[in-house]
HTML snippet that shows the backbone in 3Dmol.js (N, CA, C, O; Angstrom):
<script src="https://3Dmol.org/build/3Dmol-min.js"></script>
<div id="view" style="width:600px;height:400px;position:relative"></div>
<script>
const pdb = `
ATOM      1  N   UNK A   1      63.242-221.293  19.161  1.00  0.00           N
ATOM      2  CA  UNK A   1      62.887-219.927  18.460  1.00  0.00           C
ATOM      3  C   UNK A   1      63.509-219.429  17.493  1.00  0.00           C
ATOM      4  O   UNK A   1      64.711-219.559  17.262  1.00  0.00           O
ATOM      5  N   UNK A   2      62.804-218.893  16.941  1.00  0.00           N
ATOM      6  CA  UNK A   2      63.791-218.280  15.624  1.00  0.00           C
ATOM      7  C   UNK A   2      63.388-216.468  15.986  1.00  0.00           C
ATOM      8  O   UNK A   2      62.286-215.969  15.760  1.00  0.00           O
ATOM      9  N   UNK A   3      64.505-215.774  16.542  1.00  0.00           N
ATOM     10  CA  UNK A   3      65.483-214.192  16.357  1.00  0.00           C
ATOM     11  C   UNK A   3      64.238-213.357  15.381  1.00  0.00           C
ATOM     12  O   UNK A   3      63.883-213.745  14.268  1.00  0.00           O
ATOM     13  N   UNK A   4      63.892-212.575  15.838  1.00  0.00           N
ATOM     14  CA  UNK A   4      63.645-211.390  15.438  1.00  0.00           C
ATOM     15  C   UNK A   4      63.886-211.252  14.053  1.00  0.00           C
ATOM     16  O   UNK A   4      62.887-211.341  13.339  1.00  0.00           O
ATOM     17  N   UNK A   5      65.189-211.016  13.394  1.00  0.00           N
ATOM     18  CA  UNK A   5      66.077-210.597  12.512  1.00  0.00           C
ATOM     19  C   UNK A   5      65.133-212.363  11.508  1.00  0.00           C
ATOM     20  O   UNK A   5      64.580-212.030  10.460  1.00  0.00           O
ATOM     21  N   UNK A   6      65.048-213.587  11.774  1.00  0.00           N
ATOM     22  CA  UNK A   6      64.876-214.268  10.830  1.00  0.00           C
ATOM     23  C   UNK A   6      63.511-214.367  10.760  1.00  0.00           C
ATOM     24  O   UNK A   6      62.990-214.818   9.740  1.00  0.00           O
ATOM     25  N   UNK A   7      62.640-213.891  12.014  1.00  0.00           N
ATOM     26  CA  UNK A   7      61.463-213.566  11.340  1.00  0.00           C
ATOM     27  C   UNK A   7      61.255-212.661  10.320  1.00  0.00           C
ATOM     28  O   UNK A   7      60.643-212.964   9.295  1.00  0.00           O
ATOM     29  N   UNK A   8      61.851-211.275  10.588  1.00  0.00           N
ATOM     30  CA  UNK A   8      60.907-210.533   9.988  1.00  0.00           C
ATOM     31  C   UNK A   8      61.630-211.381   8.288  1.00  0.00           C
ATOM     32  O   UNK A   8      60.976-211.362   7.245  1.00  0.00           O
ATOM     33  N   UNK A   9      63.336-212.179   8.423  1.00  0.00           N
ATOM     34  CA  UNK A   9      63.578-212.263   6.317  1.00  0.00           C
ATOM     35  C   UNK A   9      62.531-213.356   6.048  1.00  0.00           C
ATOM     36  O   UNK A   9      62.602-213.974   4.986  1.00  0.00           O
ATOM     37  N   UNK A  10      61.536-213.644   6.964  1.00  0.00           N
ATOM     38  CA  UNK A  10      60.976-215.209   6.765  1.00  0.00           C
ATOM     39  C   UNK A  10      59.695-214.400   5.911  1.00  0.00           C
ATOM     40  O   UNK A  10      59.104-215.074   5.067  1.00  0.00           O
ATOM     41  N   UNK A  11      59.167-212.635   6.175  1.00  0.00           N
ATOM     42  CA  UNK A  11      58.731-212.040   5.171  1.00  0.00           C
ATOM     43  C   UNK A  11      58.673-211.654   4.516  1.00  0.00           C
ATOM     44  O   UNK A  11      57.706-211.050   4.053  1.00  0.00           O
ATOM     45  N   UNK A  12      60.314-211.883   3.876  1.00  0.00           N
ATOM     46  CA  UNK A  12      60.084-211.484   2.739  1.00  0.00           C
ATOM     47  C   UNK A  12      61.652-210.525   2.580  1.00  0.00           C
ATOM     48  O   UNK A  12      62.187-210.481   1.472  1.00  0.00           O
ATOM     49  N   UNK A  13      62.330-209.745   3.871  1.00  0.00           N
ATOM     50  CA  UNK A  13      63.278-208.415   3.898  1.00  0.00           C
ATOM     51  C   UNK A  13      65.522-210.034   3.357  1.00  0.00           C
ATOM     52  O   UNK A  13      65.874-211.192   3.132  1.00  0.00           O
ATOM     53  N   UNK A  14      65.772-209.297   3.439  1.00  0.00           N
ATOM     54  CA  UNK A  14      67.498-209.972   3.433  1.00  0.00           C
ATOM     55  C   UNK A  14      67.566-210.059   4.658  1.00  0.00           C
ATOM     56  O   UNK A  14      66.944-209.364   5.461  1.00  0.00           O
ATOM     57  N   UNK A  15      68.266-210.851   4.876  1.00  0.00           N
ATOM     58  CA  UNK A  15      68.627-211.569   6.526  1.00  0.00           C
ATOM     59  C   UNK A  15      69.095-210.111   7.450  1.00  0.00           C
ATOM     60  O   UNK A  15      68.764-209.850   8.606  1.00  0.00           O
ATOM     61  N   UNK A  16      70.175-209.090   6.300  1.00  0.00           N
ATOM     62  CA  UNK A  16      71.472-207.767   6.184  1.00  0.00           C
ATOM     63  C   UNK A  16      70.008-206.802   6.668  1.00  0.00           C
ATOM     64  O   UNK A  16      70.097-205.993   7.591  1.00  0.00           O
ATOM     65  N   UNK A  17      69.020-206.966   6.099  1.00  0.00           N
ATOM     66  CA  UNK A  17      68.242-205.503   6.510  1.00  0.00           C
ATOM     67  C   UNK A  17      67.282-206.182   7.443  1.00  0.00           C
ATOM     68  O   UNK A  17      67.016-205.424   8.375  1.00  0.00           O
ATOM     69  N   UNK A  18      66.622-207.418   7.534  1.00  0.00           N
ATOM     70  CA  UNK A  18      65.464-207.853   8.389  1.00  0.00           C
ATOM     71  C   UNK A  18      66.900-207.109   9.507  1.00  0.00           C
ATOM     72  O   UNK A  18      66.973-205.888   9.649  1.00  0.00           O
ATOM     73  N   UNK A  19      67.857-208.010  10.149  1.00  0.00           N
ATOM     74  CA  UNK A  19      68.530-207.629  11.295  1.00  0.00           C
ATOM     75  C   UNK A  19      68.966-205.900  11.424  1.00  0.00           C
ATOM     76  O   UNK A  19      69.338-205.395  12.483  1.00  0.00           O
ATOM     77  N   UNK A  20      68.835-205.175  10.169  1.00  0.00           N
ATOM     78  CA  UNK A  20      68.645-203.565  11.307  1.00  0.00           C
ATOM     79  C   UNK A  20      67.166-203.304  11.565  1.00  0.00           C
ATOM     80  O   UNK A  20      67.130-202.902  12.728  1.00  0.00           O
ATOM     81  N   UNK A  21      66.308-203.319  11.226  1.00  0.00           N
ATOM     82  CA  UNK A  21      64.740-203.472  11.502  1.00  0.00           C
ATOM     83  C   UNK A  21      64.634-204.047  12.676  1.00  0.00           C
ATOM     84  O   UNK A  21      63.783-203.473  13.356  1.00  0.00           O
ATOM     85  N   UNK A  22      65.392-205.399  13.488  1.00  0.00           N
ATOM     86  CA  UNK A  22      64.940-205.840  14.005  1.00  0.00           C
ATOM     87  C   UNK A  22      66.136-205.342  15.488  1.00  0.00           C
ATOM     88  O   UNK A  22      65.951-205.722  16.644  1.00  0.00           O
ATOM     89  N   UNK A  23      67.100-204.597  15.113  1.00  0.00           N
ATOM     90  CA  UNK A  23      67.859-204.298  16.528  1.00  0.00           C
ATOM     91  C   UNK A  23      67.096-202.831  16.005  1.00  0.00           C
ATOM     92  O   UNK A  23      66.837-202.296  17.083  1.00  0.00           O
ATOM     93  N   UNK A  24      66.605-201.909  14.928  1.00  0.00           N
ATOM     94  CA  UNK A  24      65.786-200.488  15.240  1.00  0.00           C
ATOM     95  C   UNK A  24      64.949-200.897  16.421  1.00  0.00           C
ATOM     96  O   UNK A  24      65.195-200.509  17.563  1.00  0.00           O
ATOM     97  N   UNK A  25      63.901-201.733  16.092  1.00  0.00           N
ATOM     98  CA  UNK A  25      62.402-202.357  16.892  1.00  0.00           C
ATOM     99  C   UNK A  25      63.159-202.339  18.355  1.00  0.00           C
ATOM    100  O   UNK A  25      62.561-201.851  19.314  1.00  0.00           O
ATOM    101  N   UNK A  26      64.640-202.943  18.530  1.00  0.00           N
ATOM    102  CA  UNK A  26      64.804-203.281  19.878  1.00  0.00           C
ATOM    103  C   UNK A  26      64.922-201.900  20.823  1.00  0.00           C
ATOM    104  O   UNK A  26      64.565-201.689  21.982  1.00  0.00           O
ATOM    105  N   UNK A  27      65.686-200.914  19.657  1.00  0.00           N
ATOM    106  CA  UNK A  27      66.954-199.735  20.370  1.00  0.00           C
ATOM    107  C   UNK A  27      65.077-198.693  20.295  1.00  0.00           C
ATOM    108  O   UNK A  27      65.087-198.089  21.368  1.00  0.00           O
ATOM    109  N   UNK A  28      63.749-198.332  19.579  1.00  0.00           N
ATOM    110  CA  UNK A  28      62.820-198.545  19.706  1.00  0.00           C
ATOM    111  C   UNK A  28      62.162-198.505  21.472  1.00  0.00           C
ATOM    112  O   UNK A  28      61.569-197.800  22.289  1.00  0.00           O
ATOM    113  N   UNK A  29      62.761-199.756  21.270  1.00  0.00           N
ATOM    114  CA  UNK A  29      61.645-200.266  22.588  1.00  0.00           C
ATOM    115  C   UNK A  29      62.091-199.785  23.784  1.00  0.00           C
ATOM    116  O   UNK A  29      61.445-199.215  24.663  1.00  0.00           O
ATOM    117  N   UNK A  30      64.013-200.244  23.719  1.00  0.00           N
ATOM    118  CA  UNK A  30      64.777-199.651  24.900  1.00  0.00           C
ATOM    119  C   UNK A  30      64.131-198.101  25.509  1.00  0.00           C
ATOM    120  O   UNK A  30      63.821-197.726  26.640  1.00  0.00           O
ATOM    121  N   UNK A  31      64.107-197.423  24.114  1.00  0.00           N
ATOM    122  CA  UNK A  31      64.390-195.359  24.639  1.00  0.00           C
ATOM    123  C   UNK A  31      63.134-195.920  25.321  1.00  0.00           C
ATOM    124  O   UNK A  31      63.078-195.645  26.520  1.00  0.00           O
ATOM    125  N   UNK A  32      61.817-196.854  24.690  1.00  0.00           N
ATOM    126  CA  UNK A  32      60.015-196.134  25.620  1.00  0.00           C
ATOM    127  C   UNK A  32      60.709-196.249  26.892  1.00  0.00           C
ATOM    128  O   UNK A  32      60.875-195.231  27.564  1.00  0.00           O
ATOM    129  N   UNK A  33      61.262-197.721  27.417  1.00  0.00           N
ATOM    130  CA  UNK A  33      61.363-198.030  28.522  1.00  0.00           C
ATOM    131  C   UNK A  33      61.790-196.663  28.719  1.00  0.00           C
ATOM    132  O   UNK A  33      60.995-195.767  29.003  1.00  0.00           O
ATOM    133  N   UNK A  34      63.556-196.413  28.510  1.00  0.00           N
ATOM    134  CA  UNK A  34      64.031-195.630  29.456  1.00  0.00           C
ATOM    135  C   UNK A  34      63.418-193.884  29.304  1.00  0.00           C
ATOM    136  O   UNK A  34      63.892-192.903  29.877  1.00  0.00           O
ATOM    137  N   UNK A  35      62.354-193.916  28.444  1.00  0.00           N
ATOM    138  CA  UNK A  35      61.649-192.978  28.906  1.00  0.00           C
ATOM    139  C   UNK A  35      60.543-192.473  30.216  1.00  0.00           C
ATOM    140  O   UNK A  35      60.318-191.491  30.923  1.00  0.00           O
ATOM    141  N   UNK A  36      60.080-193.794  29.998  1.00  0.00           N
ATOM    142  CA  UNK A  36      59.121-194.267  31.299  1.00  0.00           C
ATOM    143  C   UNK A  36      59.335-194.503  32.712  1.00  0.00           C
ATOM    144  O   UNK A  36      58.537-194.493  33.649  1.00  0.00           O
ATOM    145  N   UNK A  37      60.905-194.773  32.655  1.00  0.00           N
ATOM    146  CA  UNK A  37      61.433-195.038  34.018  1.00  0.00           C
ATOM    147  C   UNK A  37      61.697-193.560  34.723  1.00  0.00           C
ATOM    148  O   UNK A  37      61.496-193.212  35.887  1.00  0.00           O
ATOM    149  N   UNK A  38      62.552-192.353  32.882  1.00  0.00           N
ATOM    150  CA  UNK A  38      62.732-191.216  33.722  1.00  0.00           C
ATOM    151  C   UNK A  38      61.051-190.834  34.384  1.00  0.00           C
ATOM    152  O   UNK A  38      60.626-190.803  35.539  1.00  0.00           O
ATOM    153  N   UNK A  39      60.739-190.711  33.747  1.00  0.00           N
ATOM    154  CA  UNK A  39      59.396-190.289  34.305  1.00  0.00           C
ATOM    155  C   UNK A  39      58.912-190.637  35.614  1.00  0.00           C
ATOM    156  O   UNK A  39      59.051-189.807  36.513  1.00  0.00           O
ATOM    157  N   UNK A  40      58.197-192.079  35.926  1.00  0.00           N
ATOM    158  CA  UNK A  40      58.181-192.409  36.842  1.00  0.00           C
ATOM    159  C   UNK A  40      60.286-191.192  38.519  1.00  0.00           C
ATOM    160  O   UNK A  40      60.384-190.189  39.227  1.00  0.00           O
ATOM    161  N   UNK A  41      60.926-192.038  38.219  1.00  0.00           N
ATOM    162  CA  UNK A  41      61.981-191.063  39.031  1.00  0.00           C
ATOM    163  C   UNK A  41      61.763-189.846  39.342  1.00  0.00           C
ATOM    164  O   UNK A  41      61.774-189.282  40.436  1.00  0.00           O
ATOM    165  N   UNK A  42      61.492-189.345  37.933  1.00  0.00           N
ATOM    166  CA  UNK A  42      60.916-187.193  37.968  1.00  0.00           C
ATOM    167  C   UNK A  42      60.290-187.668  39.213  1.00  0.00           C
ATOM    168  O   UNK A  42      60.648-187.512  40.381  1.00  0.00           O
ATOM    169  N   UNK A  43      59.293-188.271  38.717  1.00  0.00           N
ATOM    170  CA  UNK A  43      57.516-188.305  39.683  1.00  0.00           C
ATOM    171  C   UNK A  43      57.953-188.319  41.081  1.00  0.00           C
ATOM    172  O   UNK A  43      57.471-187.622  41.974  1.00  0.00           O
ATOM    173  N   UNK A  44      59.263-189.489  41.247  1.00  0.00           N
ATOM    174  CA  UNK A  44      59.114-189.908  43.164  1.00  0.00           C
ATOM    175  C   UNK A  44      59.700-188.290  43.374  1.00  0.00           C
ATOM    176  O   UNK A  44      59.328-187.338  44.059  1.00  0.00           O
ATOM    177  N   UNK A  45      60.781-188.516  42.431  1.00  0.00           N
ATOM    178  CA  UNK A  45      61.718-187.162  43.244  1.00  0.00           C
ATOM    179  C   UNK A  45      60.773-185.827  43.154  1.00  0.00           C
ATOM    180  O   UNK A  45      61.271-184.873  43.752  1.00  0.00           O
ATOM    181  N   UNK A  46      59.826-185.628  42.686  1.00  0.00           N
ATOM    182  CA  UNK A  46      59.591-184.224  42.878  1.00  0.00           C
ATOM    183  C   UNK A  46      57.896-184.386  44.301  1.00  0.00           C
ATOM    184  O   UNK A  46      57.381-183.502  44.986  1.00  0.00           O
ATOM    185  N   UNK A  47      57.564-185.854  44.191  1.00  0.00           N
ATOM    186  CA  UNK A  47      56.757-185.849  45.141  1.00  0.00           C
ATOM    187  C   UNK A  47      58.036-186.302  47.094  1.00  0.00           C
ATOM    188  O   UNK A  47      57.867-186.683  48.253  1.00  0.00           O
ATOM    189  N   UNK A  48      59.054-185.909  46.229  1.00  0.00           N
ATOM    190  CA  UNK A  48      59.785-186.356  47.896  1.00  0.00           C
ATOM    191  C   UNK A  48      59.823-184.648  48.307  1.00  0.00           C
ATOM    192  O   UNK A  48      59.616-184.045  49.361  1.00  0.00           O
ATOM    193  N   UNK A  49      60.195-184.216  46.911  1.00  0.00           N
ATOM    194  CA  UNK A  49      60.819-183.338  47.638  1.00  0.00           C
ATOM    195  C   UNK A  49      59.418-182.093  47.405  1.00  0.00           C
ATOM    196  O   UNK A  49      59.639-180.900  47.199  1.00  0.00           O
ATOM    197  N   UNK A  50      58.370-182.547  47.473  1.00  0.00           N
ATOM    198  CA  UNK A  50      57.169-181.207  47.914  1.00  0.00           C
ATOM    199  C   UNK A  50      56.817-182.388  49.413  1.00  0.00           C
ATOM    200  O   UNK A  50      55.666-182.223  49.817  1.00  0.00           O
ATOM    201  N   UNK A  51      57.088-182.756  49.686  1.00  0.00           N
ATOM    202  CA  UNK A  51      56.880-183.669  51.225  1.00  0.00           C
ATOM    203  C   UNK A  51      58.080-183.259  51.598  1.00  0.00           C
ATOM    204  O   UNK A  51      58.186-183.017  52.800  1.00  0.00           O
ATOM    205  N   UNK A  52      58.394-183.207  51.377  1.00  0.00           N
ATOM    206  CA  UNK A  52      59.963-181.882  52.350  1.00  0.00           C
ATOM    207  C   UNK A  52      59.629-181.198  52.647  1.00  0.00           C
ATOM    208  O   UNK A  52      59.815-181.112  53.860  1.00  0.00           O
ATOM    209  N   UNK A  53      58.936-180.167  52.117  1.00  0.00           N
ATOM    210  CA  UNK A  53      58.734-178.768  52.082  1.00  0.00           C
ATOM    211  C   UNK A  53      57.549-178.494  52.676  1.00  0.00           C
ATOM    212  O   UNK A  53      57.581-177.521  53.430  1.00  0.00           O
ATOM    213  N   UNK A  54      56.390-179.123  52.554  1.00  0.00           N
ATOM    214  CA  UNK A  54      55.261-179.194  53.761  1.00  0.00           C
ATOM    215  C   UNK A  54      55.447-178.621  55.026  1.00  0.00           C
ATOM    216  O   UNK A  54      54.848-177.572  55.263  1.00  0.00           O
ATOM    217  N   UNK A  55      56.347-179.245  56.092  1.00  0.00           N
ATOM    218  CA  UNK A  55      56.318-178.732  56.697  1.00  0.00           C
ATOM    219  C   UNK A  55      57.413-177.856  57.110  1.00  0.00           C
ATOM    220  O   UNK A  55      57.739-178.069  58.278  1.00  0.00           O
ATOM    221  N   UNK A  56      58.204-176.778  56.425  1.00  0.00           N
ATOM    222  CA  UNK A  56      58.280-175.869  56.278  1.00  0.00           C
ATOM    223  C   UNK A  56      57.578-174.547  56.327  1.00  0.00           C
ATOM    224  O   UNK A  56      57.798-173.529  56.982  1.00  0.00           O
ATOM    225  N   UNK A  57      56.382-174.963  55.162  1.00  0.00           N
ATOM    226  CA  UNK A  57      55.458-174.277  55.170  1.00  0.00           C
ATOM    227  C   UNK A  57      54.445-173.725  56.366  1.00  0.00           C
ATOM    228  O   UNK A  57      54.046-172.621  56.734  1.00  0.00           O
ATOM    229  N   UNK A  58      54.163-175.738  56.951  1.00  0.00           N
ATOM    230  CA  UNK A  58      53.454-174.824  58.389  1.00  0.00           C
ATOM    231  C   UNK A  58      54.293-174.468  59.236  1.00  0.00           C
ATOM    232  O   UNK A  58      53.918-173.597  60.021  1.00  0.00           O
ATOM    233  N   UNK A  59      55.420-174.897  59.349  1.00  0.00           N
ATOM    234  CA  UNK A  59      56.896-173.510  60.527  1.00  0.00           C
ATOM    235  C   UNK A  59      55.969-172.055  60.233  1.00  0.00           C
ATOM    236  O   UNK A  59      55.215-171.566  61.074  1.00  0.00           O
ATOM    237  N   UNK A  60      56.192-171.526  58.942  1.00  0.00           N
ATOM    238  CA  UNK A  60      55.882-170.103  58.966  1.00  0.00           C
ATOM    239  C   UNK A  60      55.048-169.697  59.612  1.00  0.00           C
ATOM    240  O   UNK A  60      55.351-168.759  60.351  1.00  0.00           O
ATOM    241  N   UNK A  61      53.566-170.228  59.636  1.00  0.00           N
ATOM    242  CA  UNK A  61      53.175-169.811  60.432  1.00  0.00           C
ATOM    243  C   UNK A  61      52.445-168.477  59.869  1.00  0.00           C
ATOM    244  O   UNK A  61      52.856-168.171  58.749  1.00  0.00           O
ATOM    245  N   UNK A  62      51.417-167.585  60.420  1.00  0.00           N
ATOM    246  CA  UNK A  62      50.997-166.664  59.951  1.00  0.00           C
ATOM    247  C   UNK A  62      52.198-165.168  60.548  1.00  0.00           C
ATOM    248  O   UNK A  62      53.319-165.229  61.054  1.00  0.00           O
ATOM    249  N   UNK A  63      51.283-163.899  60.177  1.00  0.00           N
ATOM    250  CA  UNK A  63      53.268-163.101  60.177  1.00  0.00           C
ATOM    251  C   UNK A  63      52.397-162.098  61.646  1.00  0.00           C
ATOM    252  O   UNK A  63      51.241-161.679  61.581  1.00  0.00           O
ATOM    253  N   UNK A  64      53.234-161.939  62.713  1.00  0.00           N
ATOM    254  CA  UNK A  64      52.898-161.011  63.633  1.00  0.00           C
ATOM    255  C   UNK A  64      52.334-160.054  63.286  1.00  0.00           C
ATOM    256  O   UNK A  64      52.885-159.506  62.332  1.00  0.00           O
ATOM    257  N   UNK A  65      50.750-159.210  63.918  1.00  0.00           N
ATOM    258  CA  UNK A  65      50.009-158.355  63.881  1.00  0.00           C
ATOM    259  C   UNK A  65      51.167-156.907  64.644  1.00  0.00           C
ATOM    260  O   UNK A  65      51.933-156.962  65.606  1.00  0.00           O
ATOM    261  N   UNK A  66      50.930-156.077  63.975  1.00  0.00           N
ATOM    262  CA  UNK A  66      52.059-154.775  64.695  1.00  0.00           C
ATOM    263  C   UNK A  66      50.914-154.307  65.568  1.00  0.00           C
ATOM    264  O   UNK A  66      49.687-154.213  65.554  1.00  0.00           O
ATOM    265  N   UNK A  67      52.336-153.980  66.605  1.00  0.00           N
ATOM    266  CA  UNK A  67      51.327-153.637  67.531  1.00  0.00           C
ATOM    267  C   UNK A  67      51.650-152.283  68.179  1.00  0.00           C
ATOM    268  O   UNK A  67      52.749-151.742  68.055  1.00  0.00           O
ATOM    269  N   UNK A  68      50.189-151.546  69.177  1.00  0.00           N
ATOM    270  CA  UNK A  68      49.979-150.017  68.950  1.00  0.00           C
ATOM    271  C   UNK A  68      50.818-149.620  69.281  1.00  0.00           C
ATOM    272  O   UNK A  68      51.608-150.406  69.805  1.00  0.00           O
ATOM    273  N   UNK A  69      51.310-147.735  69.175  1.00  0.00           N
ATOM    274  CA  UNK A  69      52.463-147.120  69.853  1.00  0.00           C
ATOM    275  C   UNK A  69      51.517-146.995  71.044  1.00  0.00           C
ATOM    276  O   UNK A  69      50.289-146.920  71.061  1.00  0.00           O
ATOM    277  N   UNK A  70      52.168-146.992  71.766  1.00  0.00           N
ATOM    278  CA  UNK A  70      51.753-146.168  73.398  1.00  0.00           C
ATOM    279  C   UNK A  70      51.525-144.815  72.771  1.00  0.00           C
ATOM    280  O   UNK A  70      52.011-144.077  71.913  1.00  0.00           O
ATOM    281  N   UNK A  71      49.995-144.897  74.112  1.00  0.00           N
ATOM    282  CA  UNK A  71      49.407-143.336  74.141  1.00  0.00           C
ATOM    283  C   UNK A  71      50.169-141.668  74.292  1.00  0.00           C
ATOM    284  O   UNK A  71      50.110-140.496  73.920  1.00  0.00           O
ATOM    285  N   UNK A  72      50.846-142.602  75.095  1.00  0.00           N
ATOM    286  CA  UNK A  72      52.101-141.432  76.072  1.00  0.00           C
ATOM    287  C   UNK A  72      53.343-140.886  74.402  1.00  0.00           C
ATOM    288  O   UNK A  72      53.844-139.780  74.197  1.00  0.00           O
ATOM    289  N   UNK A  73      53.456-142.094  73.588  1.00  0.00           N
ATOM    290  CA  UNK A  73      54.160-141.829  72.827  1.00  0.00           C
ATOM    291  C   UNK A  73      53.863-140.791  71.447  1.00  0.00           C
ATOM    292  O   UNK A  73      52.687-140.682  71.100  1.00  0.00           O
ATOM    293  N   UNK A  74      54.988-139.991  70.622  1.00  0.00           N
ATOM    294  CA  UNK A  74      54.300-139.258  69.643  1.00  0.00           C
ATOM    295  C   UNK A  74      54.770-140.049  68.938  1.00  0.00           C
ATOM    296  O   UNK A  74      55.432-141.039  69.250  1.00  0.00           O
ATOM    297  N   UNK A  75      54.497-139.719  68.022  1.00  0.00           N
ATOM    298  CA  UNK A  75      55.140-140.218  66.312  1.00  0.00           C
ATOM    299  C   UNK A  75      55.184-139.673  64.979  1.00  0.00           C
ATOM    300  O   UNK A  75      54.939-140.711  64.364  1.00  0.00           O
ATOM    301  N   UNK A  76      55.275-139.088  64.390  1.00  0.00           N
ATOM    302  CA  UNK A  76      54.857-138.185  63.142  1.00  0.00           C
ATOM    303  C   UNK A  76      55.233-139.174  62.027  1.00  0.00           C
ATOM    304  O   UNK A  76      54.942-138.706  60.927  1.00  0.00           O
ATOM    305  N   UNK A  77      55.691-140.182  61.978  1.00  0.00           N
ATOM    306  CA  UNK A  77      54.955-141.230  60.776  1.00  0.00           C
ATOM    307  C   UNK A  77      54.214-142.249  60.912  1.00  0.00           C
ATOM    308  O   UNK A  77      54.344-143.203  61.679  1.00  0.00           O
ATOM    309  N   UNK A  78      53.153-141.953  59.883  1.00  0.00           N
ATOM    310  CA  UNK A  78      51.722-142.832  59.716  1.00  0.00           C
ATOM    311  C   UNK A  78      52.174-144.556  60.455  1.00  0.00           C
ATOM    312  O   UNK A  78      53.370-144.777  60.262  1.00  0.00           O
ATOM    313  N   UNK A  79      51.623-145.447  61.034  1.00  0.00           N
ATOM    314  CA  UNK A  79      51.587-146.941  61.651  1.00  0.00           C
ATOM    315  C   UNK A  79      50.501-147.162  60.225  1.00  0.00           C
ATOM    316  O   UNK A  79      49.446-146.538  60.108  1.00  0.00           O
ATOM    317  N   UNK A  80      51.023-148.195  59.188  1.00  0.00           N
ATOM    318  CA  UNK A  80      50.682-148.899  58.293  1.00  0.00           C
ATOM    319  C   UNK A  80      50.668-149.847  58.462  1.00  0.00           C
ATOM    320  O   UNK A  80      51.759-150.407  58.353  1.00  0.00           O
ATOM    321  N   UNK A  81      49.498-150.680  58.831  1.00  0.00           N
ATOM    322  CA  UNK A  81      49.456-151.885  59.044  1.00  0.00           C
ATOM    323  C   UNK A  81      48.566-153.232  57.890  1.00  0.00           C
ATOM    324  O   UNK A  81      47.409-153.113  57.488  1.00  0.00           O
ATOM    325  N   UNK A  82      49.147-153.971  57.693  1.00  0.00           N
ATOM    326  CA  UNK A  82      49.030-155.011  56.090  1.00  0.00           C
ATOM    327  C   UNK A  82      48.192-155.648  56.831  1.00  0.00           C
ATOM    328  O   UNK A  82      47.602-156.634  56.389  1.00  0.00           O
TER     329      UNK A  82
END
`;
const viewer = $3Dmol.createViewer("view");
viewer.addModel(pdb, "pdb");
viewer.setStyle({}, {cartoon: {color: "spectrum"}});
viewer.zoomTo();
viewer.render();
</script>
């Protein structure tokens, strides 16, 4: 089996150029694989973070309603309900 450098040399490039082109091709392939693996890793990290946060959001629940003031208590400030 011929190496990538020998195959490129057979197509007309000199051995030094063919070896450089083969190494550049290998470098590009490694970079593409590293990029795709990093995207996969980040996707899983975000998925786990999201899964961990969902229970906390469920524990928050609704805000309690503001109780009405008793009738015998006089307040000078207005009660604002949201």
